[in-house]
C-alpha positions as CSV (number, residue, x, y, z in Angstrom):
1,M,21.8,20.6,23.0
2,F,20.5,17.0,24.2
3,R,21.9,15.1,26.9
4,S,21.4,11.8,28.1
5,T,20.5,10.9,31.9
6,R,19.7,8.0,33.8
7,R,16.4,9.6,34.8
8,G,15.3,10.1,31.3
9,A,16.2,6.3,30.0
10,V,14.1,5.1,33.0
11,L,11.3,7.2,32.0
12,G,11.6,6.3,28.1
13,V,11.9,2.7,29.2
14,A,8.9,2.9,31.4
15,A,6.8,4.6,28.4
16,A,7.9,2.1,26.2
17,T,6.3,-1.1,28.9
18,L,3.4,1.0,29.5
19,T,2.4,1.3,25.8
20,F,3.3,-2.2,24.7
21,T,1.4,-3.7,27.5
22,A,-1.4,-1.9,26.7
23,L,-1.7,-3.2,23.3
24,P,-3.3,-6.5,23.9
25,A,-6.1,-4.7,25.7
26,F,-6.5,-2.6,22.8
27,A,-6.4,-5.7,20.4
28,A,-9.4,-7.4,22.3
29,E,-11.9,-5.3,21.1
30,N,-13.7,-5.5,17.7
31,I,-13.7,-3.0,15.2
32,I,-17.5,-1.8,13.9
33,I,-18.4,-0.9,10.5
34,G,-21.7,0.8,10.6
35,V,-23.4,0.7,6.7
36,P,-26.7,2.4,6.4
37,A,-28.1,0.9,3.5
38,A,-31.9,0.8,1.7
39,Q,-32.8,-3.0,2.7
40,S,-36.5,-2.1,1.9
41,G,-38.4,0.8,0.0
42,P,-38.0,1.6,-3.8
43,V,-34.3,1.0,-3.5
44,G,-33.8,-1.7,-1.4
45,V,-33.3,-4.6,-3.5
46,A,-30.8,-3.0,-5.4
47,D,-29.0,-1.2,-2.3
48,H,-29.7,-4.3,-0.3
49,Q,-28.0,-6.8,-2.5
50,D,-25.0,-4.6,-3.4
51,W,-24.1,-3.2,-0.3
52,T,-25.0,-6.3,2.0
53,N,-23.2,-8.9,0.0
54,G,-20.4,-6.7,-0.9
55,V,-19.4,-5.8,2.4
56,Q,-20.3,-8.9,4.3
57,M,-17.8,-11.1,1.9
58,A,-15.3,-8.1,2.1
59,I,-15.6,-8.5,6.3
60,E,-15.4,-12.4,5.9
61,D,-12.3,-11.9,3.8
62,I,-10.5,-9.7,6.3
63,N,-11.4,-11.6,9.0
64,A,-10.1,-14.7,7.8
65,A,-6.7,-13.2,7.0
66,G,-6.3,-12.1,10.7
67,G,-8.8,-9.1,11.0
68,L,-7.2,-5.4,11.0
69,L,-4.4,-4.9,13.9
70,G,-5.2,-8.1,15.5
71,R,-8.8,-7.2,15.9
72,E,-11.8,-8.7,14.3
73,V,-14.3,-6.4,12.0
74,E,-17.9,-6.7,12.9
75,L,-20.6,-5.3,10.8
76,T,-23.7,-3.5,11.9
77,M,-26.2,-2.8,9.2
78,Y,-28.8,-0.4,9.5
79,D,-31.9,-0.1,7.2
80,A,-32.2,3.2,5.7
81,Q,-35.5,2.7,4.0
82,S,-34.4,4.5,1.0
83,T,-35.1,7.5,2.6
84,I,-32.3,10.4,2.7
85,Q,-33.0,11.1,6.2
86,F,-32.5,7.9,7.6
87,Y,-29.0,7.8,6.2
88,T,-27.9,10.4,7.7
89,Q,-30.0,9.4,11.2
90,Y,-28.0,6.0,10.9
91,A,-24.8,7.4,10.2
92,T,-24.9,9.5,13.3
93,Q,-26.2,6.8,15.5
94,A,-23.4,4.6,14.4
95,A,-20.5,6.9,15.0
96,A,-21.9,8.4,18.4
97,G,-24.5,5.8,20.0
98,D,-23.1,2.6,18.7
99,K,-19.4,3.5,18.6
100,A,-18.8,2.5,15.1
101,D,-15.4,2.9,13.7
């Protein structure tokens, strides 16, 4: 059976206080979205226009509405040069190296 104690109540309030005071620091960082798209090469014209324009418009709309979770969204584009290997390489770089969300 659960029994309420003064110590448990104090610990609960302390945990809630730490959580809510840490939120503004978390909210200060931008959300980074990494998009590998062919901006050159055989498929570069169609892929570049579709992905770049569509993603940029969506991010502008999201930021105009206040961002996500109070954080601004930032776009990082990678030129995959119409090569499958580069799509994989840049996706890995975005996630591991550039800390994209």
